[in-house]
Backbone as XML, in Angstrom:
<?xml version="1.0"?>
<chain id="A" units="angstrom">
  <residue number="1" name="MET">
    <atom name="N" x="55.068" y="103.591" z="115.440"/>
    <atom name="CA" x="55.460" y="104.789" z="116.150"/>
    <atom name="C" x="56.450" y="105.574" z="115.303"/>
  </residue>
  <residue number="2" name="ASN">
    <atom name="N" x="56.289" y="106.859" z="115.246"/>
    <atom name="CA" x="57.199" y="107.750" z="114.550"/>
    <atom name="C" x="58.432" y="107.966" z="115.428"/>
  </residue>
  <residue number="3" name="LEU">
    <atom name="N" x="59.609" y="107.636" z="114.921"/>
    <atom name="CA" x="60.836" y="107.762" z="115.704"/>
    <atom name="C" x="61.267" y="109.199" z="115.925"/>
  </residue>
  <residue number="4" name="ASN">
    <atom name="N" x="60.642" y="110.144" z="115.261"/>
    <atom name="CA" x="60.993" y="111.547" z="115.420"/>
    <atom name="C" x="60.259" y="112.221" z="116.568"/>
  </residue>
  <residue number="5" name="TYR">
    <atom name="N" x="59.390" y="111.509" z="117.250"/>
    <atom name="CA" x="58.666" y="112.101" z="118.369"/>
    <atom name="C" x="59.629" y="112.478" z="119.484"/>
  </residue>
  <residue number="6" name="GLN">
    <atom name="N" x="59.437" y="113.629" z="120.073"/>
    <atom name="CA" x="60.201" y="114.011" z="121.259"/>
    <atom name="C" x="59.671" y="113.264" z="122.480"/>
  </residue>
  <residue number="7" name="HIS">
    <atom name="N" x="58.372" y="113.009" z="122.485"/>
    <atom name="CA" x="57.714" y="112.296" z="123.582"/>
    <atom name="C" x="57.461" y="110.852" z="123.144"/>
  </residue>
  <residue number="8" name="LYS">
    <atom name="N" x="58.512" y="110.072" z="123.013"/>
    <atom name="CA" x="58.397" y="108.722" z="122.459"/>
    <atom name="C" x="57.477" y="107.823" z="123.289"/>
  </residue>
  <residue number="9" name="GLU">
    <atom name="N" x="57.608" y="107.867" z="124.599"/>
    <atom name="CA" x="56.778" y="107.027" z="125.459"/>
    <atom name="C" x="55.304" y="107.410" z="125.337"/>
  </residue>
  <residue number="10" name="LEU">
    <atom name="N" x="55.040" y="108.704" z="125.287"/>
    <atom name="CA" x="53.657" y="109.169" z="125.136"/>
    <atom name="C" x="53.107" y="108.780" z="123.767"/>
  </residue>
  <residue number="11" name="ALA">
    <atom name="N" x="53.939" y="108.920" z="122.737"/>
    <atom name="CA" x="53.502" y="108.590" z="121.378"/>
    <atom name="C" x="53.260" y="107.098" z="121.227"/>
  </residue>
  <residue number="12" name="ASN">
    <atom name="N" x="53.868" y="106.308" z="122.085"/>
    <atom name="CA" x="53.735" y="104.860" z="122.006"/>
    <atom name="C" x="52.473" y="104.362" z="122.713"/>
  </residue>
  <residue number="13" name="GLY">
    <atom name="N" x="51.584" y="105.250" z="123.090"/>
    <atom name="CA" x="50.299" y="104.845" z="123.649"/>
    <atom name="C" x="49.989" y="105.392" z="125.025"/>
  </residue>
  <residue number="14" name="ARG">
    <atom name="N" x="50.993" y="105.792" z="125.767"/>
    <atom name="CA" x="50.748" y="106.293" z="127.126"/>
    <atom name="C" x="49.879" y="107.546" z="127.121"/>
  </residue>
  <residue number="15" name="TRP">
    <atom name="N" x="50.011" y="108.388" z="126.094"/>
    <atom name="CA" x="49.217" y="109.615" z="126.002"/>
    <atom name="C" x="47.730" y="109.319" z="126.057"/>
  </residue>
  <residue number="16" name="ASN">
    <atom name="N" x="47.313" y="108.233" z="125.451"/>
    <atom name="CA" x="45.896" y="107.877" z="125.395"/>
    <atom name="C" x="45.340" y="107.487" z="126.761"/>
  </residue>
  <residue number="17" name="GLU">
    <atom name="N" x="46.213" y="107.238" z="127.734"/>
    <atom name="CA" x="45.765" y="106.920" z="129.086"/>
    <atom name="C" x="45.307" y="108.170" z="129.834"/>
  </residue>
  <residue number="18" name="PHE">
    <atom name="N" x="45.749" y="109.338" z="129.398"/>
    <atom name="CA" x="45.338" y="110.587" z="130.023"/>
    <atom name="C" x="43.939" y="110.951" z="129.560"/>
  </residue>
  <residue number="19" name="ASN">
    <atom name="N" x="43.162" y="111.561" z="130.450"/>
    <atom name="CA" x="41.855" y="112.038" z="130.006"/>
    <atom name="C" x="42.047" y="113.325" z="129.188"/>
  </residue>
  <residue number="20" name="PHE">
    <atom name="N" x="40.995" y="113.758" z="128.545"/>
    <atom name="CA" x="41.078" y="114.915" z="127.647"/>
    <atom name="C" x="41.602" y="116.160" z="128.363"/>
  </residue>
  <residue number="21" name="PHE">
    <atom name="N" x="41.120" y="116.396" z="129.574"/>
    <atom name="CA" x="41.548" y="117.591" z="130.308"/>
    <atom name="C" x="43.036" y="117.527" z="130.647"/>
  </residue>
  <residue number="22" name="GLN">
    <atom name="N" x="43.526" y="116.361" z="131.018"/>
    <atom name="CA" x="44.953" y="116.198" z="131.299"/>
    <atom name="C" x="45.783" y="116.423" z="130.032"/>
  </residue>
  <residue number="23" name="GLN">
    <atom name="N" x="45.307" y="115.891" z="128.923"/>
    <atom name="CA" x="46.020" y="116.087" z="127.660"/>
    <atom name="C" x="46.123" y="117.571" z="127.326"/>
  </residue>
  <residue number="24" name="MET">
    <atom name="N" x="44.998" y="118.257" z="127.416"/>
    <atom name="CA" x="44.991" y="119.672" z="127.052"/>
    <atom name="C" x="45.797" y="120.520" z="128.045"/>
  </residue>
  <residue number="25" name="ALA">
    <atom name="N" x="45.782" y="120.156" z="129.323"/>
    <atom name="CA" x="46.588" y="120.886" z="130.300"/>
    <atom name="C" x="48.078" y="120.725" z="129.980"/>
  </residue>
  <residue number="26" name="ASN">
    <atom name="N" x="48.472" y="119.554" z="129.525"/>
    <atom name="CA" x="49.867" y="119.328" z="129.146"/>
    <atom name="C" x="50.240" y="120.100" z="127.885"/>
  </residue>
  <residue number="27" name="VAL">
    <atom name="N" x="49.336" y="120.127" z="126.916"/>
    <atom name="CA" x="49.573" y="120.952" z="125.724"/>
    <atom name="C" x="49.739" y="122.405" z="126.163"/>
  </residue>
  <residue number="28" name="GLY">
    <atom name="N" x="48.851" y="122.850" z="127.030"/>
    <atom name="CA" x="48.894" y="124.223" z="127.514"/>
    <atom name="C" x="50.179" y="124.551" z="128.250"/>
  </residue>
  <residue number="29" name="SER">
    <atom name="N" x="50.714" y="123.609" z="128.995"/>
    <atom name="CA" x="51.979" y="123.843" z="129.690"/>
    <atom name="C" x="53.089" y="124.172" z="128.702"/>
  </residue>
  <residue number="30" name="GLU">
    <atom name="N" x="53.113" y="123.457" z="127.598"/>
    <atom name="CA" x="54.137" y="123.726" z="126.582"/>
    <atom name="C" x="53.891" y="125.066" z="125.888"/>
  </residue>
  <residue number="31" name="VAL">
    <atom name="N" x="52.630" y="125.394" z="125.647"/>
    <atom name="CA" x="52.316" y="126.679" z="125.012"/>
    <atom name="C" x="52.734" y="127.825" z="125.928"/>
  </residue>
  <residue number="32" name="ILE">
    <atom name="N" x="52.407" y="127.722" z="127.197"/>
    <atom name="CA" x="52.779" y="128.772" z="128.151"/>
    <atom name="C" x="54.299" y="128.861" z="128.272"/>
  </residue>
  <residue number="33" name="ARG">
    <atom name="N" x="54.953" y="127.719" z="128.260"/>
    <atom name="CA" x="56.421" y="127.711" z="128.282"/>
    <atom name="C" x="56.971" y="128.451" z="127.057"/>
  </residue>
  <residue number="34" name="ALA">
    <atom name="N" x="56.387" y="128.193" z="125.899"/>
    <atom name="CA" x="56.829" y="128.870" z="124.664"/>
    <atom name="C" x="56.640" y="130.380" z="124.774"/>
  </residue>
  <residue number="35" name="ILE">
    <atom name="N" x="55.510" y="130.791" z="125.321"/>
    <atom name="CA" x="55.240" y="132.223" z="125.493"/>
    <atom name="C" x="56.257" y="132.837" z="126.456"/>
  </residue>
  <residue number="36" name="ASN">
    <atom name="N" x="56.523" y="132.153" z="127.557"/>
    <atom name="CA" x="57.436" y="132.686" z="128.565"/>
    <atom name="C" x="58.877" y="132.775" z="128.069"/>
  </residue>
  <residue number="37" name="TRP">
    <atom name="N" x="59.282" y="131.884" z="127.181"/>
    <atom name="CA" x="60.648" y="131.888" z="126.667"/>
    <atom name="C" x="60.834" y="132.796" z="125.466"/>
  </residue>
  <residue number="38" name="ARG">
    <atom name="N" x="59.764" y="133.213" z="124.845"/>
    <atom name="CA" x="59.865" y="133.924" z="123.558"/>
    <atom name="C" x="60.822" y="135.109" z="123.592"/>
  </residue>
  <residue number="39" name="GLU">
    <atom name="N" x="60.771" y="135.923" z="124.614"/>
    <atom name="CA" x="61.622" y="137.113" z="124.680"/>
    <atom name="C" x="63.041" y="136.793" z="125.139"/>
  </residue>
  <residue number="40" name="ARG">
    <atom name="N" x="63.191" y="135.738" z="125.928"/>
    <atom name="CA" x="64.501" y="135.426" z="126.507"/>
    <atom name="C" x="65.345" y="134.492" z="125.648"/>
  </residue>
  <residue number="41" name="ASN">
    <atom name="N" x="64.696" y="133.529" z="124.999"/>
    <atom name="CA" x="65.450" y="132.549" z="124.222"/>
    <atom name="C" x="64.541" y="131.979" z="123.140"/>
  </residue>
  <residue number="42" name="LYS">
    <atom name="N" x="64.670" y="132.489" z="121.928"/>
    <atom name="CA" x="63.796" y="132.102" z="120.810"/>
    <atom name="C" x="63.883" y="130.595" z="120.531"/>
  </residue>
  <residue number="43" name="GLU">
    <atom name="N" x="65.083" y="130.035" z="120.635"/>
    <atom name="CA" x="65.245" y="128.600" z="120.367"/>
    <atom name="C" x="64.452" y="127.757" z="121.359"/>
  </residue>
  <residue number="44" name="TYR">
    <atom name="N" x="64.552" y="128.074" z="122.649"/>
    <atom name="CA" x="63.788" y="127.344" z="123.659"/>
    <atom name="C" x="62.287" y="127.507" z="123.436"/>
  </residue>
  <residue number="45" name="SER">
    <atom name="N" x="61.903" y="128.713" z="123.069"/>
    <atom name="CA" x="60.492" y="128.984" z="122.807"/>
    <atom name="C" x="59.968" y="128.100" z="121.673"/>
  </residue>
  <residue number="46" name="MET">
    <atom name="N" x="60.721" y="128.040" z="120.599"/>
    <atom name="CA" x="60.263" y="127.266" z="119.445"/>
    <atom name="C" x="60.298" y="125.760" z="119.726"/>
  </residue>
  <residue number="47" name="MET">
    <atom name="N" x="61.229" y="125.324" z="120.559"/>
    <atom name="CA" x="61.244" y="123.912" z="120.954"/>
    <atom name="C" x="59.974" y="123.579" z="121.746"/>
  </residue>
  <residue number="48" name="ALA">
    <atom name="N" x="59.540" y="124.500" z="122.597"/>
    <atom name="CA" x="58.305" y="124.297" z="123.362"/>
    <atom name="C" x="57.087" y="124.287" z="122.442"/>
  </residue>
  <residue number="49" name="VAL">
    <atom name="N" x="57.083" y="125.152" z="121.434"/>
    <atom name="CA" x="55.985" y="125.151" z="120.451"/>
    <atom name="C" x="55.939" y="123.809" z="119.739"/>
  </residue>
  <residue number="50" name="ASP">
    <atom name="N" x="57.083" y="123.316" z="119.319"/>
    <atom name="CA" x="57.133" y="122.018" z="118.641"/>
    <atom name="C" x="56.588" y="120.911" z="119.537"/>
  </residue>
  <residue number="51" name="ARG">
    <atom name="N" x="56.955" y="120.935" z="120.811"/>
    <atom name="CA" x="56.435" y="119.927" z="121.748"/>
    <atom name="C" x="54.933" y="120.084" z="121.927"/>
  </residue>
  <residue number="52" name="ALA">
    <atom name="N" x="54.451" y="121.322" z="122.012"/>
    <atom name="CA" x="53.011" y="121.557" z="122.157"/>
    <atom name="C" x="52.251" y="121.001" z="120.961"/>
  </residue>
  <residue number="53" name="LEU">
    <atom name="N" x="52.757" y="121.266" z="119.767"/>
    <atom name="CA" x="52.085" y="120.767" z="118.562"/>
    <atom name="C" x="52.145" y="119.249" z="118.488"/>
  </residue>
  <residue number="54" name="GLU">
    <atom name="N" x="53.247" y="118.669" z="118.929"/>
    <atom name="CA" x="53.347" y="117.206" z="118.959"/>
    <atom name="C" x="52.297" y="116.621" z="119.902"/>
  </residue>
  <residue number="55" name="LEU">
    <atom name="N" x="52.193" y="117.186" z="121.100"/>
    <atom name="CA" x="51.186" y="116.702" z="122.050"/>
    <atom name="C" x="49.773" y="116.946" z="121.534"/>
  </residue>
  <residue number="56" name="LEU">
    <atom name="N" x="49.559" y="118.062" z="120.882"/>
    <atom name="CA" x="48.244" y="118.334" z="120.296"/>
    <atom name="C" x="47.936" y="117.322" z="119.202"/>
  </residue>
  <residue number="57" name="ASP">
    <atom name="N" x="48.926" y="116.974" z="118.396"/>
    <atom name="CA" x="48.711" y="115.949" z="117.369"/>
    <atom name="C" x="48.352" y="114.604" z="117.991"/>
  </residue>
  <residue number="58" name="LEU">
    <atom name="N" x="49.010" y="114.242" z="119.083"/>
    <atom name="CA" x="48.665" y="112.999" z="119.781"/>
    <atom name="C" x="47.238" y="113.064" z="120.316"/>
  </residue>
  <residue number="59" name="THR">
    <atom name="N" x="46.847" y="114.225" z="120.797"/>
    <atom name="CA" x="45.481" y="114.419" z="121.296"/>
    <atom name="C" x="44.477" y="114.274" z="120.157"/>
  </residue>
  <residue number="60" name="ILE">
    <atom name="N" x="44.796" y="114.829" z="119.017"/>
    <atom name="CA" x="43.922" y="114.734" z="117.845"/>
    <atom name="C" x="43.782" y="113.283" z="117.399"/>
  </residue>
  <residue number="61" name="GLN">
    <atom name="N" x="44.848" y="112.512" z="117.483"/>
    <atom name="CA" x="44.839" y="111.117" z="117.035"/>
    <atom name="C" x="44.152" y="110.176" z="118.023"/>
  </residue>
  <residue number="62" name="ASP">
    <atom name="N" x="44.009" y="110.596" z="119.265"/>
    <atom name="CA" x="43.404" y="109.757" z="120.297"/>
    <atom name="C" x="41.930" y="109.502" z="119.959"/>
  </residue>
  <residue number="63" name="LYS">
    <atom name="N" x="41.551" y="108.238" z="119.917"/>
    <atom name="CA" x="40.186" y="107.864" z="119.510"/>
    <atom name="C" x="39.106" y="108.496" z="120.381"/>
  </residue>
  <residue number="64" name="LYS">
    <atom name="N" x="39.402" y="108.726" z="121.659"/>
    <atom name="CA" x="38.367" y="109.309" z="122.525"/>
    <atom name="C" x="38.068" y="110.762" z="122.165"/>
  </residue>
  <residue number="65" name="ASN">
    <atom name="N" x="38.926" y="111.362" z="121.351"/>
    <atom name="CA" x="38.729" y="112.763" z="120.969"/>
    <atom name="C" x="38.229" y="112.915" z="119.536"/>
  </residue>
  <residue number="66" name="GLN">
    <atom name="N" x="37.660" y="111.874" z="118.999"/>
    <atom name="CA" x="37.250" y="111.894" z="117.599"/>
    <atom name="C" x="35.823" y="112.402" z="117.371"/>
  </residue>
  <residue number="67" name="GLN">
    <atom name="N" x="35.125" y="112.819" z="118.439"/>
    <atom name="CA" x="33.806" y="113.396" z="118.222"/>
    <atom name="C" x="33.980" y="114.653" z="117.381"/>
  </residue>
  <residue number="68" name="LYS">
    <atom name="N" x="33.031" y="114.897" z="116.505"/>
    <atom name="CA" x="33.168" y="115.993" z="115.550"/>
    <atom name="C" x="33.424" y="117.341" z="116.228"/>
  </residue>
  <residue number="69" name="TYR">
    <atom name="N" x="32.661" y="117.661" z="117.258"/>
    <atom name="CA" x="32.805" y="118.966" z="117.905"/>
    <atom name="C" x="34.183" y="119.108" z="118.546"/>
  </residue>
  <residue number="70" name="ARG">
    <atom name="N" x="34.665" y="118.047" z="119.178"/>
    <atom name="CA" x="35.967" y="118.114" z="119.835"/>
    <atom name="C" x="37.090" y="118.145" z="118.810"/>
  </residue>
  <residue number="71" name="LEU">
    <atom name="N" x="36.977" y="117.317" z="117.803"/>
    <atom name="CA" x="38.003" y="117.274" z="116.763"/>
    <atom name="C" x="38.099" y="118.616" z="116.043"/>
  </residue>
  <residue number="72" name="ASN">
    <atom name="N" x="36.961" y="119.223" z="115.754"/>
    <atom name="CA" x="36.971" y="120.550" z="115.114"/>
    <atom name="C" x="37.694" y="121.576" z="115.970"/>
  </residue>
  <residue number="73" name="GLU">
    <atom name="N" x="37.447" y="121.552" z="117.282"/>
    <atom name="CA" x="38.117" y="122.508" z="118.159"/>
    <atom name="C" x="39.622" y="122.260" z="118.191"/>
  </residue>
  <residue number="74" name="LEU">
    <atom name="N" x="40.023" y="121.002" z="118.267"/>
    <atom name="CA" x="41.450" y="120.682" z="118.316"/>
    <atom name="C" x="42.161" y="121.104" z="117.036"/>
  </residue>
  <residue number="75" name="LEU">
    <atom name="N" x="41.524" y="120.863" z="115.916"/>
    <atom name="CA" x="42.134" y="121.254" z="114.643"/>
    <atom name="C" x="42.216" y="122.774" z="114.507"/>
  </residue>
  <residue number="76" name="ARG">
    <atom name="N" x="41.190" y="123.458" z="114.974"/>
    <atom name="CA" x="41.215" y="124.917" z="114.947"/>
    <atom name="C" x="42.297" y="125.451" z="115.879"/>
  </residue>
  <residue number="77" name="LEU">
    <atom name="N" x="42.432" y="124.855" z="117.055"/>
    <atom name="CA" x="43.481" y="125.261" z="117.983"/>
    <atom name="C" x="44.857" y="125.086" z="117.342"/>
  </residue>
  <residue number="78" name="ARG">
    <atom name="N" x="45.059" y="123.986" z="116.651"/>
    <atom name="CA" x="46.348" y="123.750" z="115.984"/>
    <atom name="C" x="46.619" y="124.855" z="114.961"/>
  </residue>
  <residue number="79" name="GLU">
    <atom name="N" x="45.586" y="125.218" z="114.228"/>
    <atom name="CA" x="45.710" y="126.285" z="113.236"/>
    <atom name="C" x="46.072" y="127.618" z="113.907"/>
  </residue>
  <residue number="80" name="PHE">
    <atom name="N" x="45.416" y="127.927" z="115.021"/>
    <atom name="CA" x="45.690" y="129.177" z="115.738"/>
    <atom name="C" x="47.117" y="129.191" z="116.284"/>
  </residue>
  <residue number="81" name="LEU">
    <atom name="N" x="47.564" y="128.072" z="116.850"/>
    <atom name="CA" x="48.922" y="128.019" z="117.392"/>
    <atom name="C" x="49.975" y="128.184" z="116.299"/>
  </residue>
  <residue number="82" name="ALA">
    <atom name="N" x="49.792" y="127.475" z="115.202"/>
    <atom name="CA" x="50.745" y="127.590" z="114.098"/>
    <atom name="C" x="50.766" y="129.017" z="113.557"/>
  </residue>
  <residue number="83" name="ASP">
    <atom name="N" x="49.600" y="129.603" z="113.405"/>
    <atom name="CA" x="49.517" y="130.984" z="112.914"/>
    <atom name="C" x="50.226" y="131.941" z="113.871"/>
  </residue>
  <residue number="84" name="TYR">
    <atom name="N" x="50.010" y="131.752" z="115.156"/>
    <atom name="CA" x="50.574" y="132.658" z="116.165"/>
    <atom name="C" x="52.094" y="132.572" z="116.253"/>
  </residue>
  <residue number="85" name="PHE">
    <atom name="N" x="52.616" y="131.344" z="116.265"/>
    <atom name="CA" x="54.046" y="131.173" z="116.483"/>
    <atom name="C" x="54.875" y="131.109" z="115.201"/>
  </residue>
  <residue number="86" name="TYR">
    <atom name="N" x="54.287" y="130.688" z="114.085"/>
    <atom name="CA" x="55.071" y="130.482" z="112.866"/>
    <atom name="C" x="54.731" y="131.430" z="111.721"/>
  </residue>
  <residue number="87" name="PHE">
    <atom name="N" x="53.546" y="131.992" z="111.752"/>
    <atom name="CA" x="53.104" y="132.784" z="110.609"/>
    <atom name="C" x="52.776" y="134.211" z="111.013"/>
  </residue>
  <residue number="88" name="ASP">
    <atom name="N" x="51.755" y="134.805" z="110.432"/>
    <atom name="CA" x="51.493" y="136.244" z="110.556"/>
    <atom name="C" x="50.460" y="136.628" z="111.611"/>
  </residue>
  <residue number="89" name="ASN">
    <atom name="N" x="49.992" y="135.661" z="112.394"/>
    <atom name="CA" x="48.981" y="135.913" z="113.421"/>
    <atom name="C" x="47.756" y="136.624" z="112.832"/>
  </residue>
  <residue number="90" name="VAL">
    <atom name="N" x="47.248" y="136.075" z="111.749"/>
    <atom name="CA" x="46.073" y="136.673" z="111.110"/>
    <atom name="C" x="44.832" y="136.586" z="111.999"/>
  </residue>
  <residue number="91" name="TYR">
    <atom name="N" x="44.837" y="135.665" z="112.964"/>
    <atom name="CA" x="43.694" y="135.542" z="113.865"/>
    <atom name="C" x="43.798" y="136.494" z="115.056"/>
  </residue>
  <residue number="92" name="LYS">
    <atom name="N" x="44.901" y="137.234" z="115.127"/>
    <atom name="CA" x="45.114" y="138.231" z="116.192"/>
    <atom name="C" x="45.082" y="137.607" z="117.586"/>
  </residue>
  <residue number="93" name="SER">
    <atom name="N" x="45.649" y="136.415" z="117.713"/>
    <atom name="CA" x="45.758" y="135.760" z="119.016"/>
    <atom name="C" x="46.721" y="136.534" z="119.894"/>
  </residue>
  <residue number="94" name="THR">
    <atom name="N" x="46.579" y="136.350" z="121.202"/>
    <atom name="CA" x="47.464" y="137.002" z="122.157"/>
    <atom name="C" x="47.916" y="135.991" z="123.210"/>
  </residue>
  <residue number="95" name="ASP">
    <atom name="N" x="48.972" y="136.354" z="123.938"/>
    <atom name="CA" x="49.419" y="135.524" z="125.056"/>
    <atom name="C" x="48.284" y="135.331" z="126.056"/>
  </residue>
  <residue number="96" name="VAL">
    <atom name="N" x="47.549" y="136.395" z="126.319"/>
    <atom name="CA" x="46.443" y="136.336" z="127.276"/>
    <atom name="C" x="45.364" y="135.374" z="126.792"/>
  </residue>
  <residue number="97" name="ASN">
    <atom name="N" x="45.049" y="135.393" z="125.499"/>
    <atom name="CA" x="44.062" y="134.450" z="124.955"/>
    <atom name="C" x="44.454" y="133.013" z="125.269"/>
  </residue>
  <residue number="98" name="PHE">
    <atom name="N" x="45.703" y="132.669" z="124.972"/>
    <atom name="CA" x="46.160" y="131.296" z="125.192"/>
    <atom name="C" x="46.235" y="130.962" z="126.677"/>
  </residue>
  <residue number="99" name="ASN">
    <atom name="N" x="46.701" y="131.896" z="127.488"/>
    <atom name="CA" x="46.722" y="131.675" z="128.939"/>
    <atom name="C" x="45.326" y="131.365" z="129.459"/>
  </residue>
  <residue number="100" name="ASN">
    <atom name="N" x="44.355" y="132.166" z="129.093"/>
    <atom name="CA" x="42.978" y="131.967" z="129.557"/>
    <atom name="C" x="42.384" y="130.666" z="129.040"/>
  </residue>
  <residue number="101" name="TYR">
    <atom name="N" x="42.646" y="130.348" z="127.788"/>
    <atom name="CA" x="42.112" y="129.122" z="127.187"/>
    <atom name="C" x="42.626" y="127.895" z="127.941"/>
  </residue>
  <residue number="102" name="PHE">
    <atom name="N" x="43.934" y="127.835" z="128.147"/>
    <atom name="CA" x="44.513" y="126.642" z="128.762"/>
    <atom name="C" x="44.333" y="126.603" z="130.269"/>
  </residue>
  <residue number="103" name="LEU">
    <atom name="N" x="44.125" y="127.738" z="130.912"/>
    <atom name="CA" x="43.892" y="127.765" z="132.350"/>
    <atom name="C" x="42.669" y="126.925" z="132.712"/>
  </residue>
  <residue number="104" name="ALA">
    <atom name="N" x="41.641" y="126.986" z="131.902"/>
    <atom name="CA" x="40.425" y="126.201" z="132.169"/>
    <atom name="C" x="40.723" y="124.704" z="132.145"/>
  </residue>
  <residue number="105" name="PHE">
    <atom name="N" x="41.553" y="124.255" z="131.225"/>
    <atom name="CA" x="41.905" y="122.829" z="131.166"/>
    <atom name="C" x="42.767" y="122.427" z="132.363"/>
  </residue>
  <residue number="106" name="ASN">
    <atom name="N" x="43.662" y="123.311" z="132.741"/>
    <atom name="CA" x="44.492" y="123.042" z="133.908"/>
    <atom name="C" x="43.616" y="122.872" z="135.155"/>
  </residue>
  <residue number="107" name="TYR">
    <atom name="N" x="42.654" y="123.760" z="135.295"/>
    <atom name="CA" x="41.724" y="123.674" z="136.424"/>
    <atom name="C" x="40.935" y="122.365" z="136.381"/>
  </residue>
  <residue number="108" name="ALA">
    <atom name="N" x="40.375" y="122.045" z="135.216"/>
    <atom name="CA" x="39.559" y="120.828" z="135.077"/>
    <atom name="C" x="40.379" y="119.567" z="135.303"/>
  </residue>
  <residue number="109" name="ALA">
    <atom name="N" x="41.636" y="119.569" z="134.888"/>
    <atom name="CA" x="42.490" y="118.391" z="135.048"/>
    <atom name="C" x="42.830" y="118.136" z="136.509"/>
  </residue>
  <residue number="110" name="ASN">
    <atom name="N" x="42.743" y="119.180" z="137.323"/>
    <atom name="CA" x="43.140" y="119.050" z="138.738"/>
    <atom name="C" x="41.968" y="118.952" z="139.697"/>
  </residue>
  <residue number="111" name="ILE">
    <atom name="N" x="40.776" y="118.803" z="139.174"/>
    <atom name="CA" x="39.608" y="118.649" z="140.055"/>
    <atom name="C" x="39.522" y="117.218" z="140.530"/>
  </residue>
</chain>
C-alpha cells in the first residue's frame, strides 16, 4: 500500500469491494466537488481533484475493470480530468460535460 494515499482504507483493498458504478459515482462526487469549489476556494478545489484522481487510479488498478474497453475509457477520463484541471483544456471539456458524464454513474449506482 502506498502511504501517501488520502483514502488509505480504500487503497488497502476496500475500494475493490465496490462495483464499477459505485466507484465511478464516488470519483464523480470528487470531480463535482472540485468544480463547485473552483471559484470559491482554489485549494479545496485542487484537493478534490487530487482525491478524484486517486480514486480513479484505484478504479483503474481494480482487476474487475481491466477489460480493454473499460480500461481505455478510464485512462481517457484520467487524461481529460488532468487536462481540464491542471493543463490547457485542449479537449475543451466543460463543467456540464463532467456533470452529465458522472450523473449517469450516480444513477446506475443507486438502482
